[in-house]
C-alpha positions as CSV (number, residue, x, y, z in Angstrom):
1,X,-17.0,13.4,16.9
2,X,-18.4,10.0,17.7
3,X,-21.7,8.4,16.7
4,X,-23.9,6.6,19.3
5,X,-24.8,3.1,18.2
6,X,-28.3,3.1,16.6
7,X,-28.2,6.8,16.0
8,X,-27.4,6.5,12.3
9,X,-29.3,4.9,9.4
10,X,-27.3,2.0,7.9
11,X,-28.8,2.5,4.4
12,X,-27.7,6.1,4.1
13,X,-28.1,6.1,0.3
14,X,-31.9,6.1,0.9
15,X,-31.8,9.5,2.6
16,X,-32.5,12.3,0.2
17,X,-30.0,14.7,1.8
18,X,-27.2,12.1,1.6
19,X,-28.1,11.2,-2.0
20,X,-27.8,14.8,-3.1
21,X,-24.3,15.2,-1.8
22,X,-23.0,11.7,-2.4
23,X,-20.4,12.7,-5.0
24,X,-19.2,15.6,-2.8
25,X,-18.8,13.1,0.0
26,X,-16.8,10.7,-2.2
27,X,-14.5,13.6,-3.2
28,X,-13.7,14.3,0.5
29,X,-13.2,10.6,1.3
30,X,-10.9,10.2,-1.8
31,X,-8.7,13.1,-0.6
32,X,-8.5,11.6,2.8
33,X,-7.5,8.2,1.3
34,X,-5.0,9.9,-1.0
35,X,-3.3,11.5,2.1
36,X,-2.8,8.1,3.7
37,X,-1.4,6.4,0.5
38,X,0.8,9.4,-0.5
39,X,2.4,9.5,2.9
40,X,3.0,5.8,2.7
41,X,4.9,6.0,-0.6
42,X,6.2,9.6,-0.7
43,X,8.6,9.6,2.2
44,X,10.9,7.2,0.2
45,X,11.9,10.2,-2.0
46,X,13.0,12.2,1.1
47,X,15.1,9.4,2.7
48,X,18.4,10.5,1.1
49,X,17.9,14.1,2.2
50,X,16.9,13.0,5.7
51,X,20.0,10.8,6.0
52,X,22.3,13.6,5.1
53,X,20.8,16.2,7.4
54,X,20.2,14.0,10.5
55,X,23.1,11.7,10.1
56,X,21.1,8.5,10.9
57,X,22.2,5.0,10.1
58,X,20.6,3.0,7.3
59,X,18.8,0.7,9.9
60,X,17.2,3.7,11.7
61,X,16.3,5.2,8.3
62,X,14.5,2.0,7.3
63,X,12.6,2.0,10.6
64,X,11.6,5.7,10.1
65,X,10.0,4.5,6.9
66,X,8.6,1.2,8.2
67,X,7.2,2.4,11.5
68,X,4.2,3.8,9.6
69,X,3.5,0.5,7.9
70,X,3.8,-1.4,11.2
71,X,1.2,0.5,13.1
72,X,-1.0,1.1,10.1
73,X,-1.2,-2.6,9.1
74,X,-1.4,-3.8,12.7
75,X,-4.4,-1.6,13.7
76,X,-6.5,-1.9,10.5
77,X,-8.8,-4.6,11.7
78,X,-9.3,-3.1,15.1
79,X,-9.9,0.4,13.7
80,X,-12.4,-0.9,11.2
81,X,-14.4,-2.7,13.8
82,X,-14.3,0.3,16.2
83,X,-15.6,2.5,13.4
84,X,-18.5,0.1,12.8
85,X,-19.4,0.1,16.4
86,X,-18.9,3.7,17.5
87,X,-19.4,5.6,14.3
88,X,-17.4,5.8,11.0
89,X,-17.5,9.6,10.8
90,X,-16.0,9.8,14.3
91,X,-13.3,7.3,13.3
92,X,-12.5,9.3,10.2
93,X,-12.4,12.6,12.1
94,X,-10.3,11.4,15.0
95,X,-8.0,9.5,12.6
96,X,-7.4,12.8,10.8
97,X,-6.7,14.7,14.0
98,X,-4.1,12.1,15.0
99,X,-2.6,12.0,11.5
100,X,-2.3,15.8,11.3
101,X,-0.8,16.2,14.7
102,X,1.8,13.5,14.1
103,X,2.7,15.0,10.7
104,X,3.3,18.4,12.3
105,X,5.5,16.7,15.0
106,X,7.5,15.0,12.2
107,X,7.9,18.3,10.4
108,X,9.5,20.1,13.3
109,X,11.5,17.1,14.6
110,X,15.2,17.5,15.0
111,X,16.3,14.0,15.8
112,X,15.6,10.5,14.6
113,X,13.8,9.2,17.7
114,X,11.1,11.9,17.5
115,X,10.7,11.3,13.7
116,X,10.3,7.6,14.3
117,X,7.5,8.3,16.8
118,X,5.9,10.7,14.4
119,X,5.8,8.1,11.7
120,X,4.3,5.4,14.0
121,X,1.6,7.8,15.3
122,X,0.8,8.8,11.7
123,X,0.2,5.1,11.0
124,X,-2.2,4.9,13.9
125,X,-4.2,7.8,12.4
126,X,-4.1,6.3,9.0
127,X,-5.5,3.0,10.3
128,X,-8.7,4.8,11.4
129,X,-8.9,6.9,8.2
130,X,-8.6,4.3,5.5
131,X,-11.3,1.8,6.5
132,X,-13.7,4.6,7.3
133,X,-13.3,6.1,3.8
134,X,-14.3,2.8,2.1
135,X,-17.1,1.8,4.5
136,X,-18.7,5.3,4.3
137,X,-18.5,5.1,0.5
138,X,-20.2,1.8,0.6
139,X,-23.0,3.1,2.8
140,X,-23.5,6.4,0.9
141,X,-24.0,4.9,-2.5
142,X,-26.8,2.6,-3.5
143,X,-26.3,-0.9,-5.2
144,X,-26.5,0.6,-8.7
145,X,-23.8,3.2,-8.2
146,X,-21.7,1.5,-5.6
147,X,-19.4,-0.4,-8.0
148,X,-18.5,2.9,-9.8
149,X,-17.9,4.7,-6.4
150,X,-15.7,1.8,-5.2
151,X,-13.8,2.0,-8.6
152,X,-13.1,5.7,-8.0
153,X,-12.0,4.9,-4.5
154,X,-9.6,2.1,-5.7
155,X,-8.3,4.4,-8.5
156,X,-7.4,7.1,-6.0
157,X,-5.7,4.5,-3.8
158,X,-3.7,3.3,-6.8
159,X,-2.8,6.9,-7.9
160,X,-1.8,7.9,-4.4
161,X,1.2,5.5,-4.5
162,X,2.5,7.4,-7.5
163,X,1.5,10.9,-6.6
164,X,3.2,10.8,-3.2
165,X,6.7,10.5,-4.6
166,X,5.8,13.1,-7.2
167,X,4.6,15.7,-4.7
168,X,7.6,15.0,-2.4
169,X,10.0,15.3,-5.3
170,X,8.5,18.7,-6.3
171,X,8.7,20.0,-2.7
172,X,12.3,18.9,-2.2
173,X,13.7,19.8,-5.6
174,X,11.6,22.9,-6.3
175,X,9.6,23.6,-9.5
176,X,8.4,26.7,-11.2
177,X,7.2,29.0,-8.3
178,X,7.9,26.4,-5.6
179,X,11.3,26.9,-4.0
180,X,13.3,23.8,-3.0
181,X,12.9,22.7,0.6
182,X,14.1,20.2,3.1
183,X,12.8,16.7,4.1
184,X,10.5,18.4,6.6
185,X,8.1,19.3,3.8
186,X,7.4,15.6,3.2
187,X,5.6,15.7,6.5
188,X,4.3,19.2,6.7
189,X,2.2,19.2,3.4
190,X,-0.1,16.8,5.2
191,X,-1.1,19.5,7.7
192,X,-3.0,21.9,5.5
193,X,-4.4,19.1,3.2
194,X,-5.5,17.1,6.3
195,X,-7.0,20.1,7.9
196,X,-9.1,20.8,4.8
197,X,-10.3,17.2,4.7
198,X,-11.2,17.3,8.4
199,X,-13.3,20.5,8.0
200,X,-15.1,19.1,5.0
201,X,-15.7,15.8,6.7
202,X,-17.3,17.5,9.8
203,X,-19.5,19.5,7.5
204,X,-20.6,17.0,4.9
205,X,-19.9,13.4,5.9
206,X,-23.1,11.7,7.3
207,X,-23.1,9.5,10.4
208,X,-23.3,5.8,10.2
209,X,-22.6,2.8,12.4
210,X,-23.6,-0.9,12.9
211,X,-26.8,-0.9,15.0
212,X,-26.1,-4.5,16.0
213,X,-22.7,-3.9,17.4
214,X,-23.8,-4.0,20.9
215,X,-20.5,-5.3,22.3
216,X,-16.9,-5.0,21.5
217,X,-14.3,-7.7,21.0
218,X,-11.3,-6.6,23.0
219,X,-9.6,-10.0,23.0
220,X,-10.1,-10.3,19.2
221,X,-8.7,-6.8,18.8
222,X,-5.6,-7.6,21.0
223,X,-4.8,-10.9,19.3
224,X,-5.2,-9.5,15.8
225,X,-3.1,-6.4,16.6
226,X,-0.2,-8.6,18.0
227,X,-0.5,-11.1,15.2
228,X,-0.4,-8.5,12.4
229,X,2.3,-6.4,14.0
230,X,4.5,-9.4,14.6
231,X,4.0,-10.6,11.1
232,X,4.9,-7.2,9.6
233,X,7.9,-7.0,12.0
234,X,9.1,-10.4,10.7
235,X,8.7,-9.3,7.0
236,X,10.4,-5.9,7.6
237,X,13.3,-7.1,9.8
238,X,13.9,-10.5,8.2
239,X,15.9,-9.1,5.3
240,X,17.9,-6.8,7.6
241,X,18.7,-9.0,10.6
242,X,18.6,-12.4,8.8
243,X,15.7,-14.8,8.7
244,X,17.4,-17.0,11.4
245,X,17.9,-14.1,13.8
246,X,16.4,-15.0,17.3
247,X,14.3,-11.8,17.3
248,X,13.0,-12.4,13.7
249,X,12.2,-16.1,14.5
250,X,10.4,-15.0,17.7
251,X,8.4,-12.5,15.7
252,X,7.3,-15.2,13.4
253,X,6.4,-17.5,16.3
254,X,4.4,-14.7,17.9
255,X,2.6,-14.0,14.6
256,X,1.6,-17.7,14.2
257,X,0.6,-18.2,17.9
258,X,-1.5,-15.0,18.2
259,X,-2.9,-15.6,14.7
260,X,-4.1,-19.0,15.7
261,X,-5.5,-17.6,19.0
262,X,-7.3,-14.9,17.0
263,X,-8.9,-17.5,14.7
264,X,-9.9,-19.8,17.6
265,X,-11.4,-16.9,19.6
266,X,-13.3,-15.4,16.6
267,X,-14.9,-18.8,15.9
268,X,-16.3,-19.1,19.4
269,X,-17.1,-15.4,20.1
270,X,-20.7,-14.3,20.1
271,X,-19.7,-10.9,18.8
272,X,-16.6,-11.5,16.6
273,X,-14.6,-8.5,15.4
274,X,-14.0,-10.4,12.1
275,X,-16.8,-12.9,11.1
276,X,-14.7,-15.7,9.7
277,X,-17.7,-16.9,7.8
278,X,-16.9,-14.2,5.2
279,X,-13.9,-16.2,4.0
280,X,-16.2,-19.1,3.1
281,X,-17.7,-16.8,0.3
282,X,-15.6,-17.4,-2.8
283,X,-15.7,-13.8,-4.1
284,X,-14.6,-12.5,-0.7
285,X,-11.8,-15.0,-0.4
286,X,-10.5,-14.5,-4.0
287,X,-10.9,-10.8,-3.7
288,X,-8.6,-10.8,-0.7
289,X,-6.1,-12.9,-2.4
290,X,-6.1,-10.8,-5.6
291,X,-5.6,-7.6,-3.5
292,X,-2.7,-9.2,-1.6
293,X,-0.8,-10.4,-4.7
294,X,-1.5,-7.2,-6.7
295,X,0.1,-5.1,-4.1
296,X,2.9,-7.5,-3.6
297,X,4.1,-7.0,-7.1
298,X,3.1,-3.4,-7.4
299,X,4.6,-2.1,-4.2
300,X,7.8,-4.1,-4.8
301,X,7.9,-2.5,-8.2
302,X,7.3,1.1,-6.9
303,X,10.0,0.6,-4.2
304,X,12.6,-0.6,-6.7
305,X,11.7,1.7,-9.5
306,X,12.3,4.9,-7.4
307,X,15.7,3.5,-6.4
308,X,16.6,2.3,-10.0
309,X,16.0,5.6,-11.7
310,X,18.1,7.4,-9.0
311,X,20.9,5.0,-8.6
312,X,21.2,3.5,-12.1
313,X,19.9,6.4,-14.3
314,X,20.9,9.3,-12.1
315,X,17.5,11.0,-11.8
316,X,16.9,13.8,-9.2
317,X,14.2,13.4,-6.6
318,X,11.8,15.5,-8.8
319,X,12.6,13.4,-11.9
320,X,12.1,10.2,-9.8
321,X,8.7,11.5,-8.7
322,X,7.7,12.4,-12.2
323,X,8.6,8.9,-13.4
324,X,5.5,7.4,-11.7
325,X,3.1,10.0,-13.2
326,X,1.9,7.8,-16.2
327,X,1.0,5.0,-13.7
328,X,-1.1,7.4,-11.7
329,X,-2.9,8.9,-14.7
330,X,-3.6,5.5,-16.4
331,X,-4.8,4.0,-13.1
332,X,-7.2,6.9,-12.5
333,X,-8.5,6.8,-16.1
334,X,-9.1,3.1,-16.3
335,X,-10.6,2.5,-12.8
336,X,-14.0,4.2,-13.4
337,X,-14.6,2.1,-16.5
338,X,-13.7,-1.2,-14.8
339,X,-17.2,-1.9,-13.4
340,X,-18.5,-1.9,-17.0
341,X,-16.0,-4.5,-18.0
342,X,-16.9,-6.5,-15.0
343,X,-20.6,-6.4,-15.8
344,X,-19.9,-7.6,-19.3
345,X,-17.1,-10.1,-18.9
346,X,-17.2,-11.0,-15.2
347,X,-14.9,-10.1,-12.3
348,X,-12.6,-13.1,-12.6
349,X,-11.9,-12.6,-16.3
350,X,-11.1,-8.9,-15.7
351,X,-8.8,-9.6,-12.8
352,X,-7.0,-12.3,-14.9
353,X,-6.5,-9.8,-17.7
354,X,-5.2,-7.3,-15.2
355,X,-2.6,-9.8,-14.1
356,X,-1.8,-10.4,-17.7
357,X,-1.2,-6.7,-18.2
358,X,1.1,-6.7,-15.2
359,X,3.0,-9.6,-16.6
360,X,3.7,-7.7,-19.8
361,X,4.6,-4.6,-17.8
362,X,7.2,-6.4,-15.7
363,X,8.5,-8.5,-18.6
364,X,9.3,-5.2,-20.4
365,X,11.0,-3.8,-17.3
366,X,13.2,-7.0,-17.2
367,X,14.8,-5.7,-20.4
368,X,16.1,-2.5,-18.8
369,X,19.7,-1.6,-18.1
370,X,21.8,1.4,-16.9
371,X,21.3,3.2,-20.2
372,X,17.5,2.7,-20.7
373,X,15.8,5.9,-21.8
374,X,12.6,7.1,-20.2
375,X,10.8,6.8,-23.5
376,X,11.1,3.0,-23.0
377,X,10.1,3.1,-19.3
378,X,6.9,5.1,-19.9
379,X,5.1,2.3,-21.6
380,X,5.4,-0.4,-18.8
381,X,4.9,2.2,-16.1
382,X,1.6,3.2,-17.9
383,X,0.6,-0.5,-18.1
384,X,1.3,-0.8,-14.3
385,X,-1.6,1.6,-13.6
386,X,-3.9,-0.2,-16.0
387,X,-3.1,-3.6,-14.5
388,X,-3.5,-2.4,-11.0
389,X,-7.0,-1.0,-11.7
390,X,-8.1,-4.1,-13.5
391,X,-7.1,-6.3,-10.5
392,X,-7.9,-4.2,-7.4
393,X,-11.1,-2.5,-8.5
394,X,-13.0,-5.8,-9.0
395,X,-11.3,-7.4,-6.0
396,X,-12.3,-4.5,-3.7
397,X,-15.9,-4.5,-5.0
398,X,-16.1,-8.3,-4.5
399,X,-14.9,-8.0,-0.9
400,X,-17.4,-5.2,-0.1
401,X,-20.3,-6.9,-2.0
402,X,-19.8,-10.1,0.0
403,X,-19.8,-8.1,3.3
404,X,-23.1,-7.2,5.0
405,X,-23.6,-3.4,4.8
406,X,-23.7,-3.0,8.6
407,X,-20.2,-4.7,8.7
408,X,-18.7,-2.4,6.0
409,X,-15.9,-1.2,8.3
410,X,-14.8,-4.8,8.9
411,X,-14.9,-5.5,5.1
412,X,-13.0,-2.3,4.4
413,X,-10.4,-3.2,7.0
414,X,-9.9,-6.7,5.5
415,X,-9.5,-5.0,2.1
416,X,-7.0,-2.6,3.4
417,X,-5.2,-5.2,5.5
418,X,-4.7,-7.4,2.4
419,X,-3.1,-4.4,0.6
420,X,-0.8,-3.7,3.5
421,X,0.2,-7.4,3.8
422,X,0.9,-7.5,0.1
423,X,2.9,-4.3,0.3
424,X,5.1,-5.7,3.1
425,X,5.5,-9.0,1.3
426,X,6.4,-7.1,-1.9
427,X,9.2,-5.1,-0.3
428,X,10.4,-8.1,1.7
429,X,10.5,-10.5,-1.3
430,X,11.4,-8.3,-4.3
431,X,13.5,-6.0,-2.1
432,X,15.5,-8.9,-0.6
433,X,15.9,-10.5,-4.0
434,X,17.2,-7.2,-5.5
435,X,19.6,-6.7,-2.6
436,X,21.1,-10.2,-2.9
437,X,21.5,-9.8,-6.7
438,X,23.0,-6.3,-6.3
439,X,25.6,-7.5,-3.7
440,X,26.6,-10.4,-6.0
441,X,27.1,-8.1,-8.9
442,X,29.4,-5.6,-6.9
443,X,31.4,-8.3,-5.2
444,X,33.4,-9.1,-8.3
445,X,34.0,-5.5,-9.2
446,X,37.5,-4.1,-9.3
447,X,37.2,-1.5,-6.5
448,X,39.5,-0.5,-3.6
449,X,38.6,-2.2,-0.3
450,X,36.8,0.7,1.5
451,X,34.7,1.5,-1.6
452,X,33.9,-2.2,-2.2
453,X,32.6,-2.5,1.4
454,X,30.5,0.6,1.0
455,X,29.2,-0.6,-2.4
456,X,28.3,-4.0,-0.9
457,X,26.3,-2.2,1.8
458,X,24.1,-0.2,-0.5
459,X,24.2,2.0,-3.6
460,X,23.6,5.1,-1.5
461,X,26.5,4.2,0.8
462,X,28.8,3.7,-2.2
463,X,27.9,7.1,-3.7
464,X,28.2,8.9,-0.4
465,X,31.7,7.3,0.3
466,X,32.8,8.3,-3.2
467,X,31.6,11.9,-2.7
468,X,33.5,12.2,0.6
469,X,36.7,10.8,-0.8
470,X,36.5,13.0,-3.9
471,X,35.9,16.1,-1.7
472,X,39.0,15.1,0.4
473,X,41.1,14.8,-2.8
474,X,41.6,11.0,-2.2
475,X,39.7,9.9,-5.3
476,X,40.1,11.1,-8.9
477,X,37.3,12.1,-11.3
478,X,37.8,8.8,-13.2
479,X,37.6,6.9,-9.9
480,X,34.3,8.6,-9.1
481,X,33.0,7.6,-12.6
482,X,34.2,4.0,-12.1
483,X,32.3,3.6,-8.8
484,X,29.1,5.2,-10.3
485,X,29.3,2.9,-13.3
486,X,29.7,-0.2,-11.1
487,X,26.8,0.8,-8.9
488,X,24.6,1.7,-11.9
489,X,25.3,-1.6,-13.7
490,X,24.9,-3.7,-10.6
491,X,21.6,-2.1,-9.5
492,X,20.1,-2.1,-13.0
493,X,20.9,-5.8,-13.3
494,X,19.3,-6.5,-9.9
495,X,16.2,-4.4,-10.9
496,X,15.7,-6.2,-14.2
497,X,16.0,-9.7,-12.7
498,X,13.6,-8.7,-9.9
499,X,11.1,-7.5,-12.5
500,X,11.5,-10.9,-14.2
501,X,10.5,-12.5,-10.9
502,X,7.5,-10.1,-10.6
503,X,6.4,-11.0,-14.1
504,X,6.4,-14.7,-13.2
505,X,4.5,-14.1,-10.0
506,X,1.9,-12.0,-11.9
507,X,1.5,-14.7,-14.6
508,X,0.9,-17.4,-12.0
509,X,-1.7,-15.2,-10.2
510,X,-3.6,-14.8,-13.5
511,X,-3.7,-18.6,-13.9
512,X,-4.9,-19.0,-10.3
513,X,-7.7,-16.5,-10.8
514,X,-8.9,-18.3,-13.9
515,X,-8.8,-21.7,-12.1
516,X,-10.6,-20.2,-9.1
517,X,-13.3,-18.9,-11.4
518,X,-13.8,-22.4,-13.0
519,X,-13.9,-24.0,-9.5
520,X,-16.6,-21.5,-8.4
521,X,-18.6,-22.1,-11.6
522,X,-18.3,-25.9,-11.1
523,X,-19.6,-25.6,-7.5
524,X,-22.6,-23.4,-8.6
525,X,-23.5,-26.0,-11.2
526,X,-23.3,-28.8,-8.7
527,X,-25.5,-26.9,-6.3
528,X,-28.0,-26.1,-9.0
529,X,-28.1,-29.8,-10.2
530,X,-28.5,-31.0,-6.6
531,X,-31.4,-28.5,-6.1
532,X,-33.1,-29.7,-9.2
533,X,-32.7,-33.3,-8.2
534,X,-34.3,-32.6,-4.8
535,X,-37.2,-30.9,-6.5
536,X,-37.8,-33.9,-8.9
537,X,-37.8,-36.3,-5.9
């Protein structure tokens, strides 16, 4: 399942057989991408069930969730470069094999250690799948259709974050002819879907690679892996262990040291894994920044929204999954039309408008409380999908347009790495802010000592302790209602203030994009004037 360097034609879109099946190829690649994103977001809905059945601590539970992000984000650059060198079809196929096997292991696991390993290995497989899907898409479609194909790709990526919780909620709660199941189904659904994608990719996906990738860059791969993994570890563990914890500080120091070593080596390497000259191109640099900040606010929003509707509004896992459906639908509907808007108004204007839509979305959510009906939530959730498409579709297209076609895997990996970095930053910043605000709200509540300690730990711990005391006859029905009311009010207040912070961040990003656009236009005019002056002389 590997391609020998030089075996494949870089400009695949010129081959008649590839041209005829290009949309079929995009459908297969989109399903593979959806699996990766759905698995990233969907497991959140299963965490409560998983904790009850396995009896794991909150710290272990968080690492079961974050192990996927750590290996996924840490390996993206290396996996993208390996796909370019040895073949993108092979990278996709082997990534799917690893992903499916790890998902099967997680589905039959009976202890937390095996489950944690399963999630980490799934992240390894995902790191090979995601860059390959975008780089193959870029090579299969010609310049005229490429923006539309990338828009579809980005729309699926956006929708996957909302469809993952929905599908997991359906499998856990049951719906219509689907009986309710255990947390294992959050892993096992990847097996048949992944198998179908693997079979279709072997049959239909064409081979492609970088014919100039004569040598690898093992030192660049090693330093980037350590730097990204250490950075993600710092972001994930900082809120839990404390930002001054020796281990957390050491992770940050390692990220900075190995990051500097990576940059220094890539500048002098004859065959760099990541050509740093790409970041000198304004559209590449701005596209990477827009992707990072879009996913910072959106992933932070998704993470908190699922918790808000369950802890503050009392939704079931299925209802929580259905909550995100308008975001998925609006994102998928708007994404294919975004290239037309870009061709008419320019990428920077469209991205700035996207951040404006996100600002309105989060400003509306800042007005929520513990009694907010879903009829109010539906509008800002729908706007979230619109805003994400308007920001990430042009950003992704700018990144790939600024990347040489032969280096599409590297460009795709940078695109994906910026999304992962933004996701980790979003959970770290908005998640930490929400946790601090929640604890401050419950500290002044009139609760008995043991329940106050549980409530300060987390909303889930408070509700679990309340349930145990009520079952033992040590807490009355009115006491249960009091604790539930305190938790709902505290978490809803934390959610609304966190959304206000997200609105401010989105507004600042919109201003930054407009200023970056003006700066780029000014530089183009200066270059043009200098060229005309030279001609006159």
